[in-house]
C-alpha positions in Angstrom: -27.2 -107.0 194.3 -23.6 -105.8 194.6 -22.1 -104.3 197.8 -18.9 -102.2 197.4 -17.2 -102.6 200.7 -14.2 -103.7 202.8 -14.7 -106.5 205.4 -12.7 -104.7 208.1 -14.6 -101.4 207.8 -16.9 -100.6 210.7 -19.6 -99.0 208.5 -19.4 -101.9 206.0 -19.9 -104.4 208.9 -23.0 -102.5 209.8 -24.6 -103.3 206.5 -23.1 -106.8 206.3 -24.8 -107.6 209.6 -28.2 -106.5 208.1 -27.6 -108.6 205.0 -26.6 -111.7 207.1 -29.5 -111.3 209.5 -32.0 -112.2 206.7 -29.6 -114.2 204.5 -30.0 -111.8 201.6 -27.9 -112.9 198.6 -25.4 -110.3 197.3 -22.1 -110.1 195.5 -19.2 -108.5 197.5 -17.1 -106.1 195.4 -14.2 -105.9 197.8 -12.5 -102.5 197.8 -8.8 -103.1 198.2 -5.8 -101.0 197.1 -4.8 -103.6 194.4 -8.2 -103.8 192.7 -8.4 -100.8 190.4 -11.4 -102.1 188.5 -13.6 -102.3 191.7 -12.2 -98.9 192.7 -13.2 -97.4 189.4 -16.7 -98.9 189.6 -17.1 -97.5 193.1 -16.0 -94.0 192.2 -18.3 -94.0 189.2 -21.2 -94.9 191.4 -20.4 -92.6 194.2 -17.8 -89.8 193.5 -17.4 -89.2 197.3 -15.8 -92.6 197.4 -17.3 -93.5 200.8 -18.2 -97.1 201.5 -20.3 -99.1 201.5 -22.4 -98.6 198.4 -25.2 -101.0 197.4 -26.3 -101.5 193.8 -29.7 -103.1 193.6 -31.5 -103.5 190.2 -29.7 -100.6 188.7 -30.4 -98.4 191.8 -27.4 -97.0 193.7 -28.0 -96.7 197.5 -25.6 -94.9 199.7 -25.2 -94.2 203.5 -25.5 -97.2 205.8 -28.8 -96.4 207.5 -30.5 -95.8 204.2 -29.0 -99.0 202.8 -30.5 -101.0 205.7 -33.9 -99.2 205.3 -33.8 -100.1 201.6 -33.1 -103.7 202.5 -35.9 -103.8 205.0 -38.3 -102.3 202.5 -37.4 -104.1 199.3 -35.9 -107.4 200.7 -37.8 -108.0 203.9 -37.0 -111.2 205.8 -38.0 -112.7 209.1 -36.0 -110.1 211.1 -37.6 -106.7 210.5 -34.9 -104.2 211.2 -37.3 -101.2 211.2 -40.4 -101.6 213.4 -43.7 -101.3 211.7 -45.0 -99.1 214.5 -43.9 -95.5 213.7 -43.3 -94.6 217.3 -41.1 -97.6 217.9 -39.3 -96.9 214.6 -38.4 -93.4 215.8 -36.6 -94.9 218.9 -34.7 -97.3 216.6 -33.7 -94.5 214.2 -32.6 -92.3 217.1 -30.4 -95.0 218.6 -28.9 -95.7 215.1 -27.9 -92.0 215.0 -26.6 -92.2 218.5 -24.2 -95.1 217.6 -23.1 -93.5 214.3 -22.6 -90.0 215.7 -21.5 -90.5 219.3 -19.7 -93.9 219.2 -18.6 -94.6 215.6 -17.5 -91.0 214.8 -15.3 -90.4 217.9 -13.9 -93.9 217.6 -12.8 -93.2 214.0 -11.3 -89.8 215.1 -9.0 -91.7 217.4 -8.2 -94.4 214.9 -7.5 -92.0 212.0 -5.3 -89.8 214.1 -3.1 -92.9 214.7 -2.5 -93.1 210.9 -1.3 -89.5 210.6 2.3 -88.5 210.6 3.2 -87.4 214.1 3.5 -83.7 213.1 -0.1 -83.7 211.8 -1.7 -85.4 214.8 -4.5 -83.6 216.8 -4.1 -84.4 220.5 -6.9 -81.9 221.4 -9.3 -83.5 219.0 -8.4 -87.0 220.2 -9.0 -85.9 223.8 -12.4 -84.5 222.8 -13.2 -87.8 221.1 -12.3 -89.8 224.2 -14.4 -87.6 226.4 -17.3 -88.0 224.0 -17.0 -91.8 224.1 -17.0 -91.8 227.9 -20.2 -89.7 227.9 -21.7 -92.0 225.3 -20.8 -95.1 227.3 -22.3 -93.6 230.5 -25.6 -92.6 228.8 -25.9 -96.0 227.0 -25.3 -98.0 230.2 -28.5 -96.4 231.7 -30.5 -96.4 228.4 -30.2 -100.2 227.8 -30.7 -101.3 231.4 -33.1 -104.3 231.3 -33.1 -104.5 227.5 -31.8 -107.5 225.4 -31.1 -105.2 222.5 -30.7 -101.5 221.9 -34.3 -100.7 221.5 -35.9 -103.5 223.4 -36.4 -107.2 222.8 -36.0 -107.2 219.0 -32.8 -106.9 217.0 -33.0 -103.9 214.8 -31.2 -101.3 212.7 -29.9 -99.8 216.0 -28.1 -103.1 216.8 -26.6 -103.2 213.3 -25.1 -99.8 214.1 -24.1 -100.7 217.6 -22.3 -103.9 216.8 -19.3 -102.5 214.9 -19.4 -99.2 216.7 -18.9 -100.8 220.2 -16.6 -103.5 218.8 -14.0 -101.0 217.6 -14.7 -98.3 220.1 -13.6 -100.6 223.0 -10.4 -101.2 221.1 -9.8 -97.5 220.6 -11.0 -96.3 224.0 -11.9 -99.0 226.5 -15.4 -99.1 227.9 -15.0 -98.4 231.6 -15.4 -101.4 234.0 -18.3 -99.7 235.7 -20.5 -99.9 232.6 -21.6 -103.4 233.0 -24.7 -103.1 230.8 -22.6 -101.9 227.9 -20.1 -104.7 228.3 -22.9 -107.3 228.5 -24.6 -105.8 225.4 -21.3 -105.8 223.5 -20.9 -109.5 224.3 -24.4 -110.3 223.1 -23.7 -108.5 219.9 -20.5 -110.5 219.4 -22.5 -113.8 219.7 -25.2 -112.7 217.3 -24.6 -115.0 214.3 -24.9 -112.2 211.7 -22.3 -110.0 213.4 -20.1 -112.9 214.5 -19.9 -113.8 210.8 -18.8 -110.2 209.9 -16.2 -110.3 212.7 -14.8 -113.6 211.6 -14.6 -112.6 207.9 -12.6 -109.5 208.9 -10.0 -111.4 211.1 -7.3 -111.6 208.4 -7.3 -107.8 208.3 -6.7 -107.1 212.0 -3.0 -106.3 211.5 -4.3 -103.2 209.6 -5.8 -101.7 212.8 -3.6 -98.6 213.3 -3.6 -98.7 217.1 -2.9 -102.4 217.3 -5.7 -104.9 217.5 -6.0 -106.5 221.0 -5.7 -110.3 221.3 -9.4 -110.8 222.1 -12.8 -110.7 220.5 
């Protein structure tokens, strides 16, 4: 398998965490500005040029949640990221959508606004994103009370989504001190070997963080 990705990308880390959870072998095709060959391969596979993209046996798989579902179906390991029970799987998929849509998306809105020239910035949109993150943190703090992982006792697709989402979101818009459950959950994610590996591999790229990476994590 080949994974077209960048180690510092939050969505790429979501898939890397899933790959590392079950020690699935793959070749990383690192998408960097200087590698025109990898960029051309990536564009040919997925003209929208979003990452990551997985190529498995001639099949091109896009969108992180679908990639992880593909891995769980075609390369199952000891950690099943999608529960076999359909009702439990719905909870996992809902939480995956929650982390992508209501944590990752507003976080990226704030980060990308920091890259823009000052005259093109969107203070109203950033304020909306910060408010959405506060609401998401508040909801999540209650939803995960008493749980080891997002959906219960097992590490799943939802946690693969949560790990980079909460990691970068706390950098972009700090998780409030009253949300103890969210802080504790984020710490557990950082100590999970699969995500800890993804974080460590991305450390050399921290100077790229537009808002300035904090001296922690």
